[in-house]
Residue, then its C-alpha position, 0 to 999 in steps of 0.5 A: m347367877l347366870d341362867p342358860r335359859d335367859p334370852i341372852f343365852g339363846r332361849n327359844r321364843p316365838g317371833d317374827p318370821i326369819g327374813e334372811h337366809r339363816q342355816c340351822h345350827r345342826c343340819g344346815y337347813d335354810l330357815i328363812g320364813l320360819k319363826s324362832g321357837e319352831r322346829c327345823p323341818e329337816c332335823g326337828v331341832p328347835i330354832r333358837f332366838n338370835p338376839g344379835r341380829v337386827g336385819e343385817l350382818m356384821t360384814e354390812a357394818p361400816k368399814r371404819y367400825l369393822l377395822s376398829l373392832a378387829a384391831a381391838a380383838w387382836k389387842l385382847v389376844f396379844g394382851a392376854a397371851g403376854g399377861v398370862s405368861l408374865s403372870v406365871l413368871l411373876v408368881l414364881l418370883l413373888g416367893r423370893p423377890t429380887v430386883l427382877t420382880p418389879a420389872v416383870a410386874a411392870l411388863a405385866a401391867g403393860c399387857a393389862l393396859l393393852w388388854w383393857w384398851g382392847v376391851m374398850g374397843v370391842c365393847k363399843p356400841r354396834q354400828t349399822t349402815q341401814p336405819t334400824t329401830v334398835n337403840l344401839e347405844a342402849e343395846w347390851r349396855w349392862l354387858r358393855r359397862l360390866s366388861r369395861w369397868s371390871q377389866a380395868c381392875w387388871l390395871a389396878a391389880f398389876g399396879l398394886i403388885v408393882v408397888g408391892a414388888i418394889l417394897a418386897a425387893g427393898f425389904a429383902k435387900q435390908s433383911g436378907r434374901n430369905a426374909g420374904p416380902g415383908p408385911v407391907a408388901t404382902a398387903y399390897f400383894v393381897a389387894g392386887a390379888i383381890a383386884a385380879v379376882t374381880a377382873f377375872a370374874g368380869l371375863l364372864p360378861l365380856a364372853i357373853f357380849m362377844s357371843c352376841l357379836a358372833d351371832w351378829a356375824n351369823d357364826l352361831g357355832l362361835g356364839r355358842r362356844l362363847r356362851m359356854a365360856p363363862f362356865a369354863l372360866a368359873g371352873s378355872l378360877p378356883l383351880g388357878l387360885i389353888e395353883i397359886v397358893l401351892i406354888m407360893y407355899s412350896l417355893g424354896r422348900a423340900r416339900i415341893v417334891f410331894i406337892m408336884p403332882l397336885l401342881v401338875l393336876f391343878g395346872l392342867g385343869f386350869l389350862a384346859l378350862f381357861g384355854y377354852f375361853a382363850l381359843a374362843m377369843y382367838q377365833f373371835a379375833s379371826l372372825c373380825t378380821w374375816a368380816v373386814k376382808n369380806s366387807d372389802a370383797t363386797s365393796d369391790r364386787d359392788a364397785r365392779l357391778g356399778v361400773a358394769i351397769a354404768k357401761r351397759i347404760e352408756d352403751g344403751l344410750a349410744k345405740p340410738q345415737r349411732g343409728s341416727a348418725a348412720l341414717s343421716g350419712r345415707d342419700a335420701p331415698p327417691a320419692p315413690v312413683g305413682e300414676t300421673y294425670d294430664l291436667s291441661p285443658l282439652e282442645g275444641p268445644g267438646a270434651k275429648k277423652p284422653g287418647 
């Protein structure tokens, strides 16, 4: 059971003074110089420990890492959108399997592959440009491993459903259109459902890990929403299972008229809770894209600043050279005129004063 008081959720604890400009999540007060666990001098809210920071922001990470992170985050968005849409269609087709069912299941498996590809990219160890005492390979290792292995279950789930759909379509062709999927295909469907539930539970550590990356980017609001996403996902899972059972139970039967209010109720509840996580995931992908753009802007600014500094240095070195050249082109100044003395010997035997 996940405990909100755990440090990964932002538990208050005293630490070293905050060495960067970090804003209070409530009033925006600059917290530099204060410690985690103390209270904001402006509004009094406790200063939360930020586990994702090691001294530099996400935008200061290597450009190649940021590009791969942004690409992986958008794979999550598109994989999830396609997978959820096709899964709804697949649930409707599984009650009365047709030749279209295996094709829809195969497309859903492709979306699951895109999703898992994105998870593998997002869950790479962080990279920093500055040396750090933090072991980035060991940092959040259990979150990254749980996310990777659990999300691989989506591939197993849709793979089993594809096989079950092919068997169900063949069984329906031999036994009649309303014969159902058959016992063997049903076993594959049940195994696929178990794998899907396992993968759905694995969204919890994935959301927590993405919240750590959001904290690293100093987007504390998004980090807080992603830390709340596991609780929304935990609430949406039973609603989704009930929705699937109701759909499977009511397909092709007159009782669907009476079950329709329950379908709408549980469906809206699932969409509201799962949509909370989906929106946070989209915002995370947008954050990664912003980090890439901000990194480019910072690099351009540093390049322009470097050119300006180099030009100033060149101008400064050229000024003495121009001054020396100007002096060498002028005529030499005349020697200063002072008093003159006649040093010739005096005439006569006696000394004479100068006239």
